[in-house]
VMD Tcl script that draws the C-alpha trace (Angstrom):
set ca {
  {0.02 0.07 -0.23}
  {1.06 3.59 -1.04}
  {1.90 5.62 1.94}
  {-0.44 8.50 2.69}
  {2.23 11.20 1.90}
  {2.45 9.96 -1.78}
  {-1.19 9.91 -2.21}
  {-1.62 13.37 -1.00}
  {1.55 14.59 -2.96}
  {3.30 15.97 0.13}
  {6.84 16.81 -0.82}
  {9.59 19.08 0.40}
  {8.66 22.46 1.58}
  {5.61 23.56 3.55}
  {2.23 21.55 3.74}
  {-0.59 23.18 5.24}
  {-3.51 21.03 6.73}
  {-7.04 22.60 6.99}
  {-10.58 21.66 7.58}
  {-12.07 19.27 10.11}
  {-12.20 15.55 10.91}
  {-8.73 14.70 11.66}
  {-6.22 17.34 10.88}
  {-3.89 16.70 13.91}
  {-4.00 12.94 13.22}
  {-3.07 13.70 9.84}
  {0.06 15.53 10.84}
  {1.13 13.01 13.09}
  {0.75 10.47 10.36}
  {2.54 12.44 7.72}
  {5.36 13.32 10.02}
  {6.08 9.56 10.64}
  {6.34 8.85 7.02}
  {8.37 11.97 6.48}
  {10.83 11.43 9.03}
  {13.13 8.74 7.01}
  {13.21 11.38 4.06}
  {14.64 14.39 6.21}
  {14.00 16.45 8.94}
  {10.40 17.21 9.98}
  {8.79 20.33 11.57}
  {5.29 20.53 12.90}
  {3.60 23.85 13.60}
  {0.42 25.72 13.47}
  {-0.63 29.23 12.22}
  {-3.72 29.11 14.77}
  {-3.69 27.10 18.12}
  {-3.10 23.40 18.92}
  {-2.06 21.55 21.66}
  {1.57 20.67 21.77}
  {2.36 17.27 20.29}
  {3.75 15.33 23.26}
  {5.89 12.90 20.84}
  {8.04 15.62 19.54}
  {10.69 17.84 21.38}
  {9.43 21.55 21.31}
  {11.36 24.47 20.38}
  {10.63 27.88 21.20}
  {13.95 29.77 19.28}
  {15.49 29.17 16.14}
  {18.35 27.69 17.96}
  {16.45 25.25 19.98}
  {14.73 24.26 16.88}
  {18.04 23.48 14.98}
  {19.37 21.49 17.95}
  {16.24 19.44 18.32}
  {16.10 18.69 14.29}
  {19.79 17.72 14.75}
  {19.14 15.23 17.55}
  {15.73 13.69 16.90}
  {14.94 14.42 13.10}
  {11.32 15.93 14.01}
  {10.18 18.75 16.12}
  {7.49 21.17 16.78}
  {7.88 24.79 17.36}
  {5.67 27.38 18.33}
  {4.92 30.08 21.08}
  {2.61 29.52 24.17}
  {-0.51 31.18 24.68}
  {-1.75 32.08 28.24}
  {-4.14 29.05 27.83}
  {-1.19 26.70 27.37}
  {-1.74 25.98 23.72}
  {0.87 26.78 20.85}
  {0.54 29.23 18.35}
  {2.85 30.17 15.44}
  {6.65 30.33 16.23}
  {7.92 33.93 17.06}
  {11.08 33.59 15.23}
  {11.84 34.25 11.64}
  {12.56 31.52 9.02}
  {10.93 28.71 10.59}
  {9.02 28.03 7.38}
  {12.29 26.87 6.15}
  {14.16 25.26 8.90}
  {13.00 21.71 8.02}
  {12.91 19.67 4.83}
  {9.34 19.36 5.55}
  {7.12 21.65 7.39}
  {3.55 20.36 8.48}
  {1.22 23.46 9.53}
  {-2.13 23.16 11.13}
  {-3.86 26.16 9.54}
  {-7.36 26.35 11.00}
  {-9.63 24.82 13.86}
  {-12.87 23.21 13.76}
  {-14.27 22.75 17.36}
  {-13.66 18.64 16.87}
  {-16.73 18.92 14.30}
  {-16.36 16.93 11.10}
  {-17.16 19.52 8.67}
  {-16.23 23.34 8.51}
  {-16.96 26.26 6.33}
  {-14.57 29.37 6.85}
  {-14.95 32.95 7.65}
  {-12.98 35.53 5.31}
  {-9.84 35.38 7.81}
  {-9.36 31.58 7.64}
  {-7.77 29.27 7.17}
  {-4.61 31.02 7.79}
  {-2.50 29.61 5.03}
  {1.32 30.18 4.85}
  {2.26 31.95 1.73}
  {5.18 29.43 1.28}
  {3.25 26.49 1.13}
  {3.56 24.03 -1.72}
  {0.51 21.82 -0.85}
  {-2.95 22.48 0.91}
  {-4.72 19.60 2.03}
  {-8.72 19.93 3.37}
  {-9.71 17.26 5.85}
  {-13.13 16.07 6.00}
  {-14.58 13.55 8.44}
  {-16.95 11.33 6.98}
  {-19.27 11.21 10.05}
  {-20.75 14.61 8.90}
  {-22.79 12.35 6.38}
  {-26.40 12.37 7.43}
  {-25.95 14.86 10.04}
  {-27.66 18.18 10.03}
  {-25.53 21.22 9.06}
  {-26.19 22.86 12.50}
  {-24.99 19.95 14.36}
  {-22.09 18.51 12.20}
  {-20.38 21.78 10.79}
  {-18.28 24.50 12.31}
  {-19.55 27.93 11.22}
  {-23.31 26.31 10.13}
  {-24.43 29.72 8.93}
  {-21.58 29.82 6.14}
  {-21.70 26.10 5.36}
  {-25.54 26.44 4.69}
  {-25.11 29.57 2.41}
  {-22.36 27.75 0.46}
  {-24.53 24.63 0.26}
  {-27.62 26.36 -0.90}
  {-29.22 24.57 1.91}
  {-31.16 25.42 5.34}
  {-29.32 24.48 8.51}
  {-31.55 21.74 9.23}
  {-30.69 20.13 5.73}
  {-28.40 16.94 6.20}
  {-24.92 16.99 5.00}
  {-24.64 14.53 1.93}
  {-21.36 13.52 0.21}
  {-22.25 15.93 -2.92}
  {-23.07 18.83 -0.65}
  {-19.84 18.38 1.36}
  {-17.77 18.24 -1.87}
  {-19.62 21.39 -3.37}
  {-19.11 23.37 0.07}
  {-15.07 22.74 -0.20}
  {-14.80 23.25 -3.66}
  {-16.65 26.54 -3.65}
  {-14.24 27.83 -1.13}
  {-11.40 26.80 -3.53}
  {-8.93 26.81 -0.64}
  {-7.13 23.38 -1.15}
  {-5.52 21.52 -3.90}
  {-6.68 18.00 -2.46}
  {-9.13 16.57 -0.29}
  {-8.80 13.76 2.24}
  {-11.96 12.21 3.68}
  {-11.31 10.55 7.20}
  {-13.09 8.02 9.14}
  {-13.96 5.85 6.40}
  {-14.61 2.53 7.85}
  {-15.61 0.27 4.86}
  {-13.13 -2.48 4.87}
  {-12.57 -2.37 0.97}
  {-12.27 1.55 0.92}
  {-15.26 1.48 -1.57}
  {-18.24 3.10 0.03}
  {-21.29 3.86 -1.87}
  {-20.77 7.42 -1.83}
  {-17.19 7.65 -3.19}
  {-18.27 8.11 -6.94}
  {-20.49 10.71 -6.17}
  {-18.02 12.76 -3.92}
  {-15.38 12.31 -6.49}
  {-17.62 13.84 -9.29}
  {-18.51 16.50 -7.38}
  {-15.27 17.80 -6.39}
  {-12.89 19.49 -8.63}
  {-9.61 18.57 -6.80}
  {-8.35 15.22 -6.25}
  {-9.50 13.07 -3.39}
  {-8.03 10.48 -1.14}
  {-10.25 8.73 1.32}
  {-9.28 6.36 4.27}
  {-9.13 5.89 7.96}
  {-6.28 6.98 9.89}
  {-7.34 4.93 12.96}
  {-6.83 1.85 10.71}
  {-4.01 3.20 8.61}
  {-5.82 2.41 5.21}
  {-6.48 4.59 2.41}
  {-6.69 4.95 -1.28}
  {-6.90 7.91 -4.04}
  {-10.17 7.92 -5.90}
  {-9.86 7.96 -9.69}
}
mol new
graphics top color blue
foreach p $ca { graphics top sphere $p radius 0.5 }
foreach p [lrange $ca 0 end-1] q [lrange $ca 1 end] { graphics top cylinder $p $q radius 0.2 }
display resetview
């Protein structure tokens, strides 16, 4: 089976991960796949909890030392609430071979639409991945989507409408913020859910589906 980084087209430089339904888990998976290929930095342009499995760096000097010793690290600045925000030092976007950036939040909901200031995408990015949780399908917009008013407007549907695969793809594509979509939480053992073809046809960017928990995935034609 191909690695997820290959299916998503993640290469050297800055990769931004946005959307909902598993962004942090995707970052961790990509980091582990990329470590044999070069140094890896995890960071955010918004707010995240500190990844406990990676050494932390608050300065450029600490980051260089952590990458030299461990090959992977996270960098940022602490907020008063104890979360990490973007690193305060210059040049962090070029500090590692692979820089993985979580670029927005979704309140742990499986679907999301974005305000005008979201996501906070690094201008240096070479790839932008939008994550969607399949658990959104069949749920009302008002329950499953972060920023439901914007989601409903983009979907052309009331807040009470259930999110369908076609609707979810239409909303992501209407925003036009990503290069590729990763649909997470796909429990189908053969990765051939009945909605896959409909979702792929409604999308104007490539689509990968899978389960980060089960560690299986495939790219839709």
